[in-house]
C-alpha positions as CSV (number, residue, x, y, z in Angstrom):
1,X,90.3,107.1,97.3
2,X,93.7,106.4,98.8
3,X,93.7,104.4,102.1
4,X,96.1,105.2,104.9
5,X,98.2,102.1,104.2
6,X,98.8,103.3,100.6
7,X,100.3,106.6,101.8
8,X,104.1,106.9,101.9
9,X,105.5,108.2,105.2
10,X,108.0,110.9,104.1
11,X,111.4,111.2,105.9
12,X,110.6,114.7,107.2
13,X,108.0,116.2,109.5
14,X,105.6,119.0,109.0
15,X,105.8,122.4,110.8
16,X,104.3,121.1,114.0
17,X,106.3,117.9,114.0
18,X,103.5,115.9,112.5
19,X,104.3,113.2,110.0
20,X,104.0,114.0,106.3
21,X,102.6,111.6,103.8
22,X,102.7,111.2,100.0
23,X,99.9,109.8,97.9
24,X,101.1,108.6,94.6
25,X,101.2,105.5,92.3
26,X,104.5,106.7,90.7
27,X,107.5,105.5,92.7
28,X,109.7,107.3,90.2
29,X,108.0,110.7,90.6
30,X,109.8,113.7,91.7
31,X,108.6,113.6,95.4
32,X,109.3,109.8,95.6
33,X,112.8,110.3,94.3
34,X,113.4,113.2,96.7
35,X,112.2,111.1,99.6
36,X,114.4,108.2,98.5
37,X,117.4,110.6,98.4
38,X,116.7,112.1,101.8
39,X,116.3,108.7,103.3
40,X,119.7,107.7,101.9
41,X,121.3,110.8,103.3
42,X,119.7,110.2,106.7
43,X,120.9,106.6,106.9
44,X,124.4,107.6,105.8
45,X,124.5,110.3,108.5
46,X,123.4,107.8,111.1
47,X,126.1,105.4,110.0
48,X,128.8,108.2,110.3
49,X,127.4,109.2,113.7
50,X,127.6,105.7,115.0
51,X,131.2,105.5,114.0
52,X,131.9,108.8,115.7
53,X,130.0,107.6,118.8
54,X,132.1,104.4,119.0
55,X,135.3,106.5,118.9
56,X,134.1,108.9,121.5
57,X,132.9,106.2,123.9
58,X,136.3,104.4,124.0
59,X,138.1,107.7,124.7
60,X,138.3,108.3,128.4
61,X,139.0,112.0,127.8
62,X,135.6,112.7,126.2
63,X,134.0,115.6,128.0
64,X,130.5,115.2,129.5
65,X,129.1,118.0,127.3
66,X,130.4,116.2,124.2
67,X,128.6,113.0,125.4
68,X,125.4,115.0,125.9
69,X,125.6,116.4,122.3
70,X,126.4,112.9,121.1
71,X,123.3,111.6,122.8
72,X,121.2,114.4,121.3
73,X,122.5,113.6,117.8
74,X,122.1,109.9,118.2
75,X,118.5,110.4,119.3
76,X,117.8,112.4,116.1
77,X,119.5,109.8,113.9
78,X,117.5,107.0,115.6
79,X,114.3,109.0,115.1
80,X,115.1,109.4,111.4
81,X,116.1,105.8,111.0
82,X,112.9,104.5,112.6
83,X,110.9,106.7,110.3
84,X,112.7,105.3,107.2
85,X,112.2,101.7,108.5
86,X,108.5,102.4,109.2
87,X,108.0,103.9,105.7
88,X,109.8,101.1,104.0
89,X,107.9,98.5,106.0
90,X,104.5,100.0,105.1
91,X,105.5,99.9,101.4
92,X,106.5,96.3,101.6
93,X,103.1,95.4,103.0
94,X,101.3,97.3,100.2
95,X,103.5,95.7,97.6
96,X,102.9,92.2,98.9
97,X,99.2,92.7,99.1
98,X,99.0,94.0,95.5
99,X,100.9,91.0,94.2
100,X,98.6,88.4,95.7
């Protein structure tokens, strides 16, 4: 039986916003590779959004509606980044405990 700390938190949510998990021993399986690719895209998008935010914040002509949209987009990117970090952190703990 797979314990909860052996499940991989996937970088997307279920229909009700609940977390999705993957139970597998194959880190090169299709779903693991898909999750890795989506994580890479999410982190890349967060980096691009951060660059955009820095540009917008130094521009005194940035409209309030644009700043609200920026805050919404940054919130989503932060949520995704935290999910990636949490997933990777859990996998580090599992890897370390198996090598002991």
